[in-house]
N, C-alpha and C positions, 0 to 999 in steps of 0.2 A: 225761687223766682225773684227775690229781692236783689240777688247778685246781678241777674240779667237787667233788672230795672236800673240799678246803679250804673252798670256798663252802658246801657242805652242813654241814660241821662248825661253821663260824662261825654259820650261820643257826640251827642246832639249839641251840647254846649261848647265843646272844644273845636268844632268845625263850623265854618260859615255856611257850607252847604253839605248836606248828608242825604244820600239816597239808600234807604233800606230796600233791598231788591233780591230777587231770586237770581243767583249767579253774581257776576261782577261786571264792571263797566266795559271790559273788553270781551266778555263772553256771557251775555245775559242768558238766563235759562227759562224765560217765559216771554211771551209776546208783549205783555204789559210792561214788564221791566225793561225789555228791549226798546220799547217806544220812548219811555221817559229817559233812559240812559242815552238813547240816540239823539234826542232833543238837546240834552245837556252837552253831550260830546260835540255835536254839530255847532252849537252856540259857543263852544270853547270855554265852558264853565268849569272851573276847578272845583271838584267835589270829592268827598269821601264816600266810597261805596261799601256797604255792609251786606255780605252774602248771608241771608237768613237761612239758607239751606244748610249752611255749615254748623248751625247751632239751633237745636229745637227750642231752647229756652229763649233765645233772642227772637226766633220766629214768632213764638206766641207772645213774648214780652212786648214786642213793638206794637202789636195789636192792642194789648192792654194799656200800654203807655199812652197811645194816641186816642184810644177808644174808637178805633177805625178798623174794620174787619178785614181789609185786604192789603196786599202788598203788590206793587211798590208803594213806598211812602217817602215823600220829599220834605225835608226840613231846611229852612233858611233862617240863619241867625237864631237858632233855638226854637223856632216856631214851626209847627206842623202846617204844611201848605196843602197837601192833598195827595191823591193817588193818580193813576194814569188818566182817567177821564178829565179830572180837574186840571191837571198839568197841560193836557192837550188843549182844552178850552182856553186856558190862560195864555198859552203860547199863541194861539190863533187870534185872540182878542188884543194881544199886546200887554195884558196884565202881568205876565211873567217878566217882561222887560222892565215894567214899572217897579215890580217887587225887587228885582235885582238892583236897579238904580237906587231905589230908596234905602237899600241895605248895603250899598257900596260893593256889590258883587260884580266883578268884571265879567263881561260876556261880549260876544261879537254881534253888534246890532245888525250888520249886513246879513249875517247868517240867519238871524231871527226874521228879518224882512223876507229873505228867500223862502223860509218855511211858510210864511203867510202867503207869499205869491203862489207857491206851488199848491197850496190848499185853498186858495181863494175862489 
């Protein structure tokens, strides 16, 4: 399991935005992963996607790494942000915009506003 932890740690630290998910950004394999990837894709965020279904050690390892029991998991600048519910809430409140801005992560503000309009 230490190999998985090392791989996870290196991935999280080497990329500004990482989404550990079921499937990948172009073909999510669960509704929760699809929702978070959809938000990031729509907002034009460049991110690294890690398919936890491809490696059982990573699938369990990410839960241990974050001490968070569910997938997907979003990391920004090495910090765990949350899963689907948290990302959805942060998107709708504008907190996700603020997090991206504070960390120098490029995103489409108009797209973020459209998400809020459609769900307001």
